[in-house]
mmCIF file of the N, C-alpha and C atoms, coordinates in Angstrom:
data_MODEL
# 
_entry.id   MODEL 
# 
loop_
_atom_site.group_PDB 
_atom_site.id 
_atom_site.type_symbol 
_atom_site.label_atom_id 
_atom_site.label_alt_id 
_atom_site.label_comp_id 
_atom_site.label_asym_id 
_atom_site.label_entity_id 
_atom_site.label_seq_id 
_atom_site.pdbx_PDB_ins_code 
_atom_site.Cartn_x 
_atom_site.Cartn_y 
_atom_site.Cartn_z 
_atom_site.occupancy 
_atom_site.B_iso_or_equiv 
_atom_site.pdbx_formal_charge 
_atom_site.auth_seq_id 
_atom_site.auth_comp_id 
_atom_site.auth_asym_id 
_atom_site.auth_atom_id 
_atom_site.pdbx_PDB_model_num 
ATOM 1   N N  . MET A 1 1  ? 30.393  56.606 -0.222  1.00 0.00 ? 1  MET A N  1 
ATOM 2   C CA . MET A 1 1  ? 29.878  56.723 -2.321  1.00 0.00 ? 1  MET A CA 1 
ATOM 3   C C  . MET A 1 1  ? 29.416  55.279 -3.596  1.00 0.00 ? 1  MET A C  1 
ATOM 4   N N  . ARG A 1 2  ? 30.212  54.308 -3.017  1.00 0.00 ? 2  ARG A N  1 
ATOM 5   C CA . ARG A 1 2  ? 30.189  53.552 -4.247  1.00 0.00 ? 2  ARG A CA 1 
ATOM 6   C C  . ARG A 1 2  ? 28.829  53.239 -3.185  1.00 0.00 ? 2  ARG A C  1 
ATOM 7   N N  . ALA A 1 3  ? 28.673  52.560 -2.143  1.00 0.00 ? 3  ALA A N  1 
ATOM 8   C CA . ALA A 1 3  ? 27.603  51.415 -1.543  1.00 0.00 ? 3  ALA A CA 1 
ATOM 9   C C  . ALA A 1 3  ? 26.295  52.577 -1.583  1.00 0.00 ? 3  ALA A C  1 
ATOM 10  N N  . LEU A 1 4  ? 26.354  53.775 -1.501  1.00 0.00 ? 4  LEU A N  1 
ATOM 11  C CA . LEU A 1 4  ? 24.812  55.242 -2.316  1.00 0.00 ? 4  LEU A CA 1 
ATOM 12  C C  . LEU A 1 4  ? 24.660  54.841 -3.577  1.00 0.00 ? 4  LEU A C  1 
ATOM 13  N N  . ARG A 1 5  ? 25.602  54.390 -4.720  1.00 0.00 ? 5  ARG A N  1 
ATOM 14  C CA . ARG A 1 5  ? 25.335  54.263 -5.923  1.00 0.00 ? 5  ARG A CA 1 
ATOM 15  C C  . ARG A 1 5  ? 24.552  52.892 -6.129  1.00 0.00 ? 5  ARG A C  1 
ATOM 16  N N  . PHE A 1 6  ? 25.243  51.769 -5.322  1.00 0.00 ? 6  PHE A N  1 
ATOM 17  C CA . PHE A 1 6  ? 24.993  50.585 -5.186  1.00 0.00 ? 6  PHE A CA 1 
ATOM 18  C C  . PHE A 1 6  ? 24.097  50.538 -4.839  1.00 0.00 ? 6  PHE A C  1 
ATOM 19  N N  . SER A 1 7  ? 23.591  51.303 -4.145  1.00 0.00 ? 7  SER A N  1 
ATOM 20  C CA . SER A 1 7  ? 21.989  51.056 -3.585  1.00 0.00 ? 7  SER A CA 1 
ATOM 21  C C  . SER A 1 7  ? 20.634  52.138 -4.478  1.00 0.00 ? 7  SER A C  1 
ATOM 22  N N  . GLN A 1 8  ? 20.792  53.135 -4.530  1.00 0.00 ? 8  GLN A N  1 
ATOM 23  C CA . GLN A 1 8  ? 20.032  54.192 -5.541  1.00 0.00 ? 8  GLN A CA 1 
ATOM 24  C C  . GLN A 1 8  ? 19.758  52.574 -6.503  1.00 0.00 ? 8  GLN A C  1 
ATOM 25  N N  . ALA A 1 9  ? 20.864  52.304 -7.077  1.00 0.00 ? 9  ALA A N  1 
ATOM 26  C CA . ALA A 1 9  ? 20.531  50.725 -8.390  1.00 0.00 ? 9  ALA A CA 1 
ATOM 27  C C  . ALA A 1 9  ? 20.124  49.252 -8.259  1.00 0.00 ? 9  ALA A C  1 
ATOM 28  N N  . LEU A 1 10 ? 20.342  49.006 -7.360  1.00 0.00 ? 10 LEU A N  1 
ATOM 29  C CA . LEU A 1 10 ? 19.288  47.879 -6.921  1.00 0.00 ? 10 LEU A CA 1 
ATOM 30  C C  . LEU A 1 10 ? 17.716  47.949 -6.473  1.00 0.00 ? 10 LEU A C  1 
ATOM 31  N N  . ILE A 1 11 ? 17.571  49.686 -5.745  1.00 0.00 ? 11 ILE A N  1 
ATOM 32  C CA . ILE A 1 11 ? 15.981  50.395 -5.559  1.00 0.00 ? 11 ILE A CA 1 
ATOM 33  C C  . ILE A 1 11 ? 15.644  50.295 -6.939  1.00 0.00 ? 11 ILE A C  1 
ATOM 34  N N  . ARG A 1 12 ? 15.978  50.733 -8.233  1.00 0.00 ? 12 ARG A N  1 
ATOM 35  C CA . ARG A 1 12 ? 15.420  51.838 -9.224  1.00 0.00 ? 12 ARG A CA 1 
ATOM 36  C C  . ARG A 1 12 ? 15.004  49.980 -9.429  1.00 0.00 ? 12 ARG A C  1 
ATOM 37  N N  . PHE A 1 13 ? 16.283  49.339 -9.434  1.00 0.00 ? 13 PHE A N  1 
ATOM 38  C CA . PHE A 1 13 ? 15.661  47.555 -10.581 1.00 0.00 ? 13 PHE A CA 1 
ATOM 39  C C  . PHE A 1 13 ? 14.889  46.893 -9.485  1.00 0.00 ? 13 PHE A C  1 
ATOM 40  N N  . PHE A 1 14 ? 14.482  46.693 -8.150  1.00 0.00 ? 14 PHE A N  1 
ATOM 41  C CA . PHE A 1 14 ? 13.997  46.449 -8.000  1.00 0.00 ? 14 PHE A CA 1 
ATOM 42  C C  . PHE A 1 14 ? 12.287  46.959 -8.312  1.00 0.00 ? 14 PHE A C  1 
ATOM 43  N N  . SER A 1 15 ? 12.128  48.608 -7.819  1.00 0.00 ? 15 SER A N  1 
ATOM 44  C CA . SER A 1 15 ? 11.077  48.599 -8.544  1.00 0.00 ? 15 SER A CA 1 
ATOM 45  C C  . SER A 1 15 ? 10.817  48.911 -9.784  1.00 0.00 ? 15 SER A C  1 
ATOM 46  N N  . THR A 1 16 ? 11.441  48.312 -10.849 1.00 0.00 ? 16 THR A N  1 
ATOM 47  C CA . THR A 1 16 ? 10.993  48.749 -12.048 1.00 0.00 ? 16 THR A CA 1 
ATOM 48  C C  . THR A 1 16 ? 10.404  47.719 -12.324 1.00 0.00 ? 16 THR A C  1 
ATOM 49  N N  . ALA A 1 17 ? 10.901  46.424 -11.346 1.00 0.00 ? 17 ALA A N  1 
ATOM 50  C CA . ALA A 1 17 ? 10.836  44.867 -11.689 1.00 0.00 ? 17 ALA A CA 1 
ATOM 51  C C  . ALA A 1 17 ? 9.179   44.791 -11.942 1.00 0.00 ? 17 ALA A C  1 
ATOM 52  N N  . GLN A 1 18 ? 9.438   43.091 -13.105 1.00 0.00 ? 18 GLN A N  1 
ATOM 53  C CA . GLN A 1 18 ? 7.592   42.532 -13.180 1.00 0.00 ? 18 GLN A CA 1 
ATOM 54  C C  . GLN A 1 18 ? 7.150   42.211 -11.536 1.00 0.00 ? 18 GLN A C  1 
ATOM 55  N N  . ARG A 1 19 ? 5.936   43.022 -11.526 1.00 0.00 ? 19 ARG A N  1 
ATOM 56  C CA . ARG A 1 19 ? 5.162   42.861 -10.147 1.00 0.00 ? 19 ARG A CA 1 
ATOM 57  C C  . ARG A 1 19 ? 4.130   40.826 -10.994 1.00 0.00 ? 19 ARG A C  1 
ATOM 58  N N  . ASN A 1 20 ? 4.094   40.666 -9.754  1.00 0.00 ? 20 ASN A N  1 
ATOM 59  C CA . ASN A 1 20 ? 3.040   39.039 -9.873  1.00 0.00 ? 20 ASN A CA 1 
ATOM 60  C C  . ASN A 1 20 ? 3.495   38.381 -10.528 1.00 0.00 ? 20 ASN A C  1 
ATOM 61  N N  . THR A 1 21 ? 5.084   37.730 -10.885 1.00 0.00 ? 21 THR A N  1 
ATOM 62  C CA . THR A 1 21 ? 4.743   36.111 -11.739 1.00 0.00 ? 21 THR A CA 1 
ATOM 63  C C  . THR A 1 21 ? 4.880   35.307 -12.133 1.00 0.00 ? 21 THR A C  1 
ATOM 64  N N  . PHE A 1 22 ? 3.745   35.372 -10.898 1.00 0.00 ? 22 PHE A N  1 
ATOM 65  C CA . PHE A 1 22 ? 2.480   34.205 -10.743 1.00 0.00 ? 22 PHE A CA 1 
ATOM 66  C C  . PHE A 1 22 ? 1.569   34.750 -9.646  1.00 0.00 ? 22 PHE A C  1 
ATOM 67  N N  . GLU A 1 23 ? 1.127   33.547 -9.996  1.00 0.00 ? 23 GLU A N  1 
ATOM 68  C CA . GLU A 1 23 ? -0.060  33.205 -9.419  1.00 0.00 ? 23 GLU A CA 1 
ATOM 69  C C  . GLU A 1 23 ? -0.457  32.831 -8.123  1.00 0.00 ? 23 GLU A C  1 
ATOM 70  N N  . ASN A 1 24 ? -1.224  33.696 -7.342  1.00 0.00 ? 24 ASN A N  1 
ATOM 71  C CA . ASN A 1 24 ? -1.499  33.147 -5.518  1.00 0.00 ? 24 ASN A CA 1 
ATOM 72  C C  . ASN A 1 24 ? -2.640  32.682 -6.263  1.00 0.00 ? 24 ASN A C  1 
ATOM 73  N N  . ARG A 1 25 ? -2.623  31.310 -5.122  1.00 0.00 ? 25 ARG A N  1 
ATOM 74  C CA . ARG A 1 25 ? -3.814  29.470 -5.046  1.00 0.00 ? 25 ARG A CA 1 
ATOM 75  C C  . ARG A 1 25 ? -3.129  29.576 -3.913  1.00 0.00 ? 25 ARG A C  1 
ATOM 76  N N  . VAL A 1 26 ? -3.627  30.538 -2.715  1.00 0.00 ? 26 VAL A N  1 
ATOM 77  C CA . VAL A 1 26 ? -3.718  30.486 -1.456  1.00 0.00 ? 26 VAL A CA 1 
ATOM 78  C C  . VAL A 1 26 ? -5.100  29.659 -1.259  1.00 0.00 ? 26 VAL A C  1 
ATOM 79  N N  . ARG A 1 27 ? -5.841  29.848 -2.214  1.00 0.00 ? 27 ARG A N  1 
ATOM 80  C CA . ARG A 1 27 ? -7.429  29.496 -2.328  1.00 0.00 ? 27 ARG A CA 1 
ATOM 81  C C  . ARG A 1 27 ? -8.158  28.041 -1.648  1.00 0.00 ? 27 ARG A C  1 
ATOM 82  N N  . GLU A 1 28 ? -7.350  27.863 -3.779  1.00 0.00 ? 28 GLU A N  1 
ATOM 83  C CA . GLU A 1 28 ? -7.469  26.843 -4.117  1.00 0.00 ? 28 GLU A CA 1 
ATOM 84  C C  . GLU A 1 28 ? -6.346  25.488 -3.055  1.00 0.00 ? 28 GLU A C  1 
ATOM 85  N N  . ASN A 1 29 ? -5.180  26.017 -1.952  1.00 0.00 ? 29 ASN A N  1 
ATOM 86  C CA . ASN A 1 29 ? -4.427  25.238 -1.374  1.00 0.00 ? 29 ASN A CA 1 
ATOM 87  C C  . ASN A 1 29 ? -5.535  24.539 -0.398  1.00 0.00 ? 29 ASN A C  1 
ATOM 88  N N  . GLN A 1 30 ? -6.210  25.906 0.500   1.00 0.00 ? 30 GLN A N  1 
ATOM 89  C CA . GLN A 1 30 ? -7.182  26.454 1.523   1.00 0.00 ? 30 GLN A CA 1 
ATOM 90  C C  . GLN A 1 30 ? -8.611  25.028 1.268   1.00 0.00 ? 30 GLN A C  1 
ATOM 91  N N  . LYS A 1 31 ? -8.818  24.419 0.190   1.00 0.00 ? 31 LYS A N  1 
ATOM 92  C CA . LYS A 1 31 ? -10.017 23.814 -0.645  1.00 0.00 ? 31 LYS A CA 1 
ATOM 93  C C  . LYS A 1 31 ? -9.138  22.083 0.000   1.00 0.00 ? 31 LYS A C  1 
ATOM 94  N N  . LEU A 1 32 ? -8.829  22.820 -0.404  1.00 0.00 ? 32 LEU A N  1 
ATOM 95  C CA . LEU A 1 32 ? -7.785  21.074 -1.208  1.00 0.00 ? 32 LEU A CA 1 
ATOM 96  C C  . LEU A 1 32 ? -7.629  20.901 0.428   1.00 0.00 ? 32 LEU A C  1 
ATOM 97  N N  . PHE A 1 33 ? -6.866  20.977 0.901   1.00 0.00 ? 33 PHE A N  1 
ATOM 98  C CA . PHE A 1 33 ? -6.718  20.571 2.825   1.00 0.00 ? 33 PHE A CA 1 
ATOM 99  C C  . PHE A 1 33 ? -8.131  20.593 4.154   1.00 0.00 ? 33 PHE A C  1 
ATOM 100 N N  . GLN A 1 34 ? -8.881  22.018 3.245   1.00 0.00 ? 34 GLN A N  1 
ATOM 101 C CA . GLN A 1 34 ? -9.790  22.063 4.348   1.00 0.00 ? 34 GLN A CA 1 
ATOM 102 C C  . GLN A 1 34 ? -10.846 20.367 3.737   1.00 0.00 ? 34 GLN A C  1 
ATOM 103 N N  . GLU A 1 35 ? -10.981 19.894 2.964   1.00 0.00 ? 35 GLU A N  1 
ATOM 104 C CA . GLU A 1 35 ? -11.888 18.979 2.338   1.00 0.00 ? 35 GLU A CA 1 
ATOM 105 C C  . GLU A 1 35 ? -11.572 17.645 3.137   1.00 0.00 ? 35 GLU A C  1 
ATOM 106 N N  . ASN A 1 36 ? -12.899 17.661 3.073   1.00 0.00 ? 36 ASN A N  1 
ATOM 107 C CA . ASN A 1 36 ? -12.733 16.007 4.633   1.00 0.00 ? 36 ASN A CA 1 
ATOM 108 C C  . ASN A 1 36 ? -13.147 14.965 3.943   1.00 0.00 ? 36 ASN A C  1 
ATOM 109 N N  . ASN A 1 37 ? -11.806 14.225 3.136   1.00 0.00 ? 37 ASN A N  1 
ATOM 110 C CA . ASN A 1 37 ? -12.109 12.889 3.087   1.00 0.00 ? 37 ASN A CA 1 
ATOM 111 C C  . ASN A 1 37 ? -11.510 12.315 3.717   1.00 0.00 ? 37 ASN A C  1 
ATOM 112 N N  . ASP A 1 38 ? -10.842 11.645 4.862   1.00 0.00 ? 38 ASP A N  1 
ATOM 113 C CA . ASP A 1 38 ? -10.641 11.287 5.533   1.00 0.00 ? 38 ASP A CA 1 
ATOM 114 C C  . ASP A 1 38 ? -8.946  10.504 5.221   1.00 0.00 ? 38 ASP A C  1 
ATOM 115 N N  . VAL A 1 39 ? -8.403  11.962 4.452   1.00 0.00 ? 39 VAL A N  1 
ATOM 116 C CA . VAL A 1 39 ? -7.024  11.514 3.864   1.00 0.00 ? 39 VAL A CA 1 
ATOM 117 C C  . VAL A 1 39 ? -6.449  12.765 4.947   1.00 0.00 ? 39 VAL A C  1 
ATOM 118 N N  . PRO A 1 40 ? -5.366  11.483 5.254   1.00 0.00 ? 40 PRO A N  1 
ATOM 119 C CA . PRO A 1 40 ? -3.889  12.937 6.536   1.00 0.00 ? 40 PRO A CA 1 
ATOM 120 C C  . PRO A 1 40 ? -3.864  13.854 6.153   1.00 0.00 ? 40 PRO A C  1 
ATOM 121 N N  . VAL A 1 41 ? -3.670  15.161 6.655   1.00 0.00 ? 41 VAL A N  1 
ATOM 122 C CA . VAL A 1 41 ? -3.279  16.323 5.998   1.00 0.00 ? 41 VAL A CA 1 
ATOM 123 C C  . VAL A 1 41 ? -1.406  16.170 5.584   1.00 0.00 ? 41 VAL A C  1 
ATOM 124 N N  . TYR A 1 42 ? -0.568  15.290 6.342   1.00 0.00 ? 42 TYR A N  1 
ATOM 125 C CA . TYR A 1 42 ? 0.166   15.183 5.212   1.00 0.00 ? 42 TYR A CA 1 
ATOM 126 C C  . TYR A 1 42 ? 0.378   14.603 3.687   1.00 0.00 ? 42 TYR A C  1 
ATOM 127 N N  . LEU A 1 43 ? -0.669  14.045 3.463   1.00 0.00 ? 43 LEU A N  1 
ATOM 128 C CA . LEU A 1 43 ? -0.602  12.901 1.940   1.00 0.00 ? 43 LEU A CA 1 
ATOM 129 C C  . LEU A 1 43 ? -1.526  13.933 1.678   1.00 0.00 ? 43 LEU A C  1 
ATOM 130 N N  . LYS A 1 44 ? -2.724  15.093 1.483   1.00 0.00 ? 44 LYS A N  1 
ATOM 131 C CA . LYS A 1 44 ? -3.261  15.195 0.677   1.00 0.00 ? 44 LYS A CA 1 
ATOM 132 C C  . LYS A 1 44 ? -2.684  16.572 -0.094  1.00 0.00 ? 44 LYS A C  1 
ATOM 133 N N  . GLY A 1 45 ? -1.592  16.188 -0.149  1.00 0.00 ? 45 GLY A N  1 
ATOM 134 C CA . GLY A 1 45 ? -0.446  17.628 -1.464  1.00 0.00 ? 45 GLY A CA 1 
ATOM 135 C C  . GLY A 1 45 ? -0.372  16.118 -2.544  1.00 0.00 ? 45 GLY A C  1 
ATOM 136 N N  . GLY A 1 46 ? -0.774  15.647 -2.261  1.00 0.00 ? 46 GLY A N  1 
ATOM 137 C CA . GLY A 1 46 ? -0.419  14.158 -3.485  1.00 0.00 ? 46 GLY A CA 1 
ATOM 138 C C  . GLY A 1 46 ? 0.450   13.466 -3.721  1.00 0.00 ? 46 GLY A C  1 
ATOM 139 N N  . ARG A 1 47 ? 0.883   13.133 -5.592  1.00 0.00 ? 47 ARG A N  1 
ATOM 140 C CA . ARG A 1 47 ? 2.718   11.520 -4.741  1.00 0.00 ? 47 ARG A CA 1 
ATOM 141 C C  . ARG A 1 47 ? 3.646   12.430 -4.794  1.00 0.00 ? 47 ARG A C  1 
ATOM 142 N N  . ASN A 1 48 ? 3.556   13.791 -4.596  1.00 0.00 ? 48 ASN A N  1 
ATOM 143 C CA . ASN A 1 48 ? 5.071   14.757 -3.911  1.00 0.00 ? 48 ASN A CA 1 
ATOM 144 C C  . ASN A 1 48 ? 5.197   14.242 -2.599  1.00 0.00 ? 48 ASN A C  1 
ATOM 145 N N  . ASP A 1 49 ? 3.581   14.205 -2.093  1.00 0.00 ? 49 ASP A N  1 
ATOM 146 C CA . ASP A 1 49 ? 4.395   14.646 0.204   1.00 0.00 ? 49 ASP A CA 1 
ATOM 147 C C  . ASP A 1 49 ? 3.771   13.359 0.275   1.00 0.00 ? 49 ASP A C  1 
ATOM 148 N N  . ASN A 1 50 ? 3.006   12.153 -0.518  1.00 0.00 ? 50 ASN A N  1 
ATOM 149 C CA . ASN A 1 50 ? 3.274   10.792 -0.262  1.00 0.00 ? 50 ASN A CA 1 
ATOM 150 C C  . ASN A 1 50 ? 4.612   9.638  -0.117  1.00 0.00 ? 50 ASN A C  1 
ATOM 151 N N  . ILE A 1 51 ? 5.645   11.044 -1.837  1.00 0.00 ? 51 ILE A N  1 
ATOM 152 C CA . ILE A 1 51 ? 7.328   9.615  -1.718  1.00 0.00 ? 51 ILE A CA 1 
ATOM 153 C C  . ILE A 1 51 ? 8.007   11.172 -0.607  1.00 0.00 ? 51 ILE A C  1 
ATOM 154 N N  . LEU A 1 52 ? 7.924   12.169 0.309   1.00 0.00 ? 52 LEU A N  1 
ATOM 155 C CA . LEU A 1 52 ? 7.963   12.514 1.001   1.00 0.00 ? 52 LEU A CA 1 
ATOM 156 C C  . LEU A 1 52 ? 8.277   12.288 2.336   1.00 0.00 ? 52 LEU A C  1 
ATOM 157 N N  . TYR A 1 53 ? 6.866   11.768 2.908   1.00 0.00 ? 53 TYR A N  1 
ATOM 158 C CA . TYR A 1 53 ? 6.172   10.634 3.820   1.00 0.00 ? 53 TYR A CA 1 
ATOM 159 C C  . TYR A 1 53 ? 6.917   9.722  3.886   1.00 0.00 ? 53 TYR A C  1 
ATOM 160 N N  . LEU A 1 54 ? 7.522   8.475  2.656   1.00 0.00 ? 54 LEU A N  1 
ATOM 161 C CA . LEU A 1 54 ? 7.845   7.272  3.069   1.00 0.00 ? 54 LEU A CA 1 
ATOM 162 C C  . LEU A 1 54 ? 9.189   7.832  2.952   1.00 0.00 ? 54 LEU A C  1 
ATOM 163 N N  . VAL A 1 55 ? 10.044  8.845  2.512   1.00 0.00 ? 55 VAL A N  1 
ATOM 164 C CA . VAL A 1 55 ? 10.819  8.002  2.504   1.00 0.00 ? 55 VAL A CA 1 
ATOM 165 C C  . VAL A 1 55 ? 11.164  9.078  3.572   1.00 0.00 ? 55 VAL A C  1 
ATOM 166 N N  . THR A 1 56 ? 10.256  10.103 4.901   1.00 0.00 ? 56 THR A N  1 
ATOM 167 C CA . THR A 1 56 ? 10.562  10.285 6.045   1.00 0.00 ? 56 THR A CA 1 
ATOM 168 C C  . THR A 1 56 ? 10.863  8.911  6.915   1.00 0.00 ? 56 THR A C  1 
ATOM 169 N N  . MET A 1 57 ? 9.338   8.081  6.624   1.00 0.00 ? 57 MET A N  1 
ATOM 170 C CA . MET A 1 57 ? 9.408   7.308  7.552   1.00 0.00 ? 57 MET A CA 1 
ATOM 171 C C  . MET A 1 57 ? 10.994  5.944  7.394   1.00 0.00 ? 57 MET A C  1 
ATOM 172 N N  . THR A 1 58 ? 11.214  5.660  6.152   1.00 0.00 ? 58 THR A N  1 
ATOM 173 C CA . THR A 1 58 ? 11.987  5.085  6.399   1.00 0.00 ? 58 THR A CA 1 
ATOM 174 C C  . THR A 1 58 ? 13.402  6.098  6.670   1.00 0.00 ? 58 THR A C  1 
ATOM 175 N N  . LEU A 1 59 ? 13.501  6.236  7.361   1.00 0.00 ? 59 LEU A N  1 
ATOM 176 C CA . LEU A 1 59 ? 14.973  6.953  6.942   1.00 0.00 ? 59 LEU A CA 1 
ATOM 177 C C  . LEU A 1 59 ? 14.578  7.140  8.958   1.00 0.00 ? 59 LEU A C  1 
ATOM 178 N N  . THR A 1 60 ? 13.861  7.287  8.941   1.00 0.00 ? 60 THR A N  1 
ATOM 179 C CA . THR A 1 60 ? 13.501  7.187  10.307  1.00 0.00 ? 60 THR A CA 1 
ATOM 180 C C  . THR A 1 60 ? 14.046  5.692  11.349  1.00 0.00 ? 60 THR A C  1 
ATOM 181 N N  . MET A 1 61 ? 13.284  4.994  10.317  1.00 0.00 ? 61 MET A N  1 
ATOM 182 C CA . MET A 1 61 ? 12.675  3.452  11.094  1.00 0.00 ? 61 MET A CA 1 
ATOM 183 C C  . MET A 1 61 ? 14.541  2.814  10.349  1.00 0.00 ? 61 MET A C  1 
ATOM 184 N N  . GLY A 1 62 ? 15.046  3.389  9.560   1.00 0.00 ? 62 GLY A N  1 
ATOM 185 C CA . GLY A 1 62 ? 16.377  2.525  9.338   1.00 0.00 ? 62 GLY A CA 1 
ATOM 186 C C  . GLY A 1 62 ? 17.427  3.540  10.653  1.00 0.00 ? 62 GLY A C  1 
ATOM 187 N N  . GLY A 1 63 ? 16.337  4.351  11.094  1.00 0.00 ? 63 GLY A N  1 
ATOM 188 C CA . GLY A 1 63 ? 17.656  4.916  11.814  1.00 0.00 ? 63 GLY A CA 1 
ATOM 189 C C  . GLY A 1 63 ? 18.638  4.380  13.570  1.00 0.00 ? 63 GLY A C  1 
ATOM 190 N N  . LEU A 1 64 ? 16.545  4.497  13.558  1.00 0.00 ? 64 LEU A N  1 
ATOM 191 C CA . LEU A 1 64 ? 16.648  3.913  15.317  1.00 0.00 ? 64 LEU A CA 1 
ATOM 192 C C  . LEU A 1 64 ? 17.386  2.756  15.933  1.00 0.00 ? 64 LEU A C  1 
ATOM 193 N N  . PRO A 1 65 ? 17.172  1.928  14.319  1.00 0.00 ? 65 PRO A N  1 
ATOM 194 C CA . PRO A 1 65 ? 18.057  1.535  15.218  1.00 0.00 ? 65 PRO A CA 1 
ATOM 195 C C  . PRO A 1 65 ? 19.806  1.357  15.231  1.00 0.00 ? 65 PRO A C  1 
ATOM 196 N N  . VAL A 1 66 ? 20.644  1.928  13.952  1.00 0.00 ? 66 VAL A N  1 
ATOM 197 C CA . VAL A 1 66 ? 21.550  1.921  14.521  1.00 0.00 ? 66 VAL A CA 1 
ATOM 198 C C  . VAL A 1 66 ? 21.656  2.512  15.478  1.00 0.00 ? 66 VAL A C  1 
ATOM 199 N N  . ALA A 1 67 ? 21.102  3.620  15.244  1.00 0.00 ? 67 ALA A N  1 
ATOM 200 C CA . ALA A 1 67 ? 21.240  4.859  16.608  1.00 0.00 ? 67 ALA A CA 1 
ATOM 201 C C  . ALA A 1 67 ? 21.396  3.163  18.155  1.00 0.00 ? 67 ALA A C  1 
ATOM 202 N N  . ASP A 1 68 ? 20.084  2.812  17.950  1.00 0.00 ? 68 ASP A N  1 
ATOM 203 C CA . ASP A 1 68 ? 20.031  2.414  19.345  1.00 0.00 ? 68 ASP A CA 1 
ATOM 204 C C  . ASP A 1 68 ? 21.562  1.285  19.474  1.00 0.00 ? 68 ASP A C  1 
ATOM 205 N N  . SER A 1 69 ? 21.854  0.945  18.418  1.00 0.00 ? 69 SER A N  1 
ATOM 206 C CA . SER A 1 69 ? 23.046  -0.311 18.354  1.00 0.00 ? 69 SER A CA 1 
ATOM 207 C C  . SER A 1 69 ? 23.889  0.739  18.869  1.00 0.00 ? 69 SER A C  1 
ATOM 208 N N  . SER A 1 70 ? 24.761  1.795  18.577  1.00 0.00 ? 70 SER A N  1 
ATOM 209 C CA . SER A 1 70 ? 25.362  2.691  18.457  1.00 0.00 ? 70 SER A CA 1 
ATOM 210 C C  . SER A 1 70 ? 25.770  3.198  19.661  1.00 0.00 ? 70 SER A C  1 
ATOM 211 N N  . LEU A 1 71 ? 24.572  3.069  20.751  1.00 0.00 ? 71 LEU A N  1 
ATOM 212 C CA . LEU A 1 71 ? 24.326  3.707  22.156  1.00 0.00 ? 71 LEU A CA 1 
ATOM 213 C C  . LEU A 1 71 ? 24.497  2.545  22.771  1.00 0.00 ? 71 LEU A C  1 
ATOM 214 N N  . LEU A 1 72 ? 24.378  1.672  22.513  1.00 0.00 ? 72 LEU A N  1 
ATOM 215 C CA . LEU A 1 72 ? 24.471  0.485  23.210  1.00 0.00 ? 72 LEU A CA 1 
ATOM 216 C C  . LEU A 1 72 ? 26.137  0.011  22.929  1.00 0.00 ? 72 LEU A C  1 
ATOM 217 N N  . LEU A 1 73 ? 26.595  -0.033 22.334  1.00 0.00 ? 73 LEU A N  1 
ATOM 218 C CA . LEU A 1 73 ? 28.125  -0.164 21.784  1.00 0.00 ? 73 LEU A CA 1 
ATOM 219 C C  . LEU A 1 73 ? 28.656  0.310  23.201  1.00 0.00 ? 73 LEU A C  1 
ATOM 220 N N  . ASP A 1 74 ? 28.309  2.474  22.889  1.00 0.00 ? 74 ASP A N  1 
ATOM 221 C CA . ASP A 1 74 ? 28.918  2.559  23.524  1.00 0.00 ? 74 ASP A CA 1 
ATOM 222 C C  . ASP A 1 74 ? 29.918  2.251  25.372  1.00 0.00 ? 74 ASP A C  1 
ATOM 223 N N  . ARG A 1 75 ? 28.423  1.956  25.748  1.00 0.00 ? 75 ARG A N  1 
ATOM 224 C CA . ARG A 1 75 ? 27.920  1.101  26.665  1.00 0.00 ? 75 ARG A CA 1 
ATOM 225 C C  . ARG A 1 75 ? 28.383  0.159  27.329  1.00 0.00 ? 75 ARG A C  1 
ATOM 226 N N  . GLU A 1 76 ? 28.859  -0.509 25.919  1.00 0.00 ? 76 GLU A N  1 
ATOM 227 C CA . GLU A 1 76 ? 29.456  -2.002 26.730  1.00 0.00 ? 76 GLU A CA 1 
ATOM 228 C C  . GLU A 1 76 ? 31.198  -1.285 26.582  1.00 0.00 ? 76 GLU A C  1 
ATOM 229 N N  . GLU A 1 77 ? 31.653  0.004  26.351  1.00 0.00 ? 77 GLU A N  1 
ATOM 230 C CA . GLU A 1 77 ? 32.765  0.140  25.835  1.00 0.00 ? 77 GLU A CA 1 
ATOM 231 C C  . GLU A 1 77 ? 33.244  0.471  27.356  1.00 0.00 ? 77 GLU A C  1 
ATOM 232 N N  . GLU A 1 78 ? 32.177  1.079  27.863  1.00 0.00 ? 78 GLU A N  1 
ATOM 233 C CA . GLU A 1 78 ? 32.128  2.051  29.091  1.00 0.00 ? 78 GLU A CA 1 
ATOM 234 C C  . GLU A 1 78 ? 32.130  0.883  30.198  1.00 0.00 ? 78 GLU A C  1 
ATOM 235 N N  . LEU A 1 79 ? 31.796  -0.140 30.494  1.00 0.00 ? 79 LEU A N  1 
ATOM 236 C CA . LEU A 1 79 ? 31.591  -1.554 31.121  1.00 0.00 ? 79 LEU A CA 1 
ATOM 237 C C  . LEU A 1 79 ? 32.505  -2.600 31.149  1.00 0.00 ? 79 LEU A C  1 
ATOM 238 N N  . LEU A 1 80 ? 33.059  -2.219 29.833  1.00 0.00 ? 80 LEU A N  1 
ATOM 239 C CA . LEU A 1 80 ? 34.857  -2.384 29.808  1.00 0.00 ? 80 LEU A CA 1 
ATOM 240 C C  . LEU A 1 80 ? 36.124  -2.194 30.653  1.00 0.00 ? 80 LEU A C  1 
# 
């Protein structure tokens, strides 16, 4: 019985909630990403995309030597 009341209250809450609280910017983003300006698609989002790309590449390039060295150390331990 309690579950029924809860589900009815939940339905009432969502059905009376305000709709379209944010504007749809899909068309603007499509124009931005489809523009032919010789910028890679992963950098077309602006400064935030550029920062995210640089952080990702830094972590990747920093992680590769760490992973390689740990694999090399494990192999050396097996040989001993």
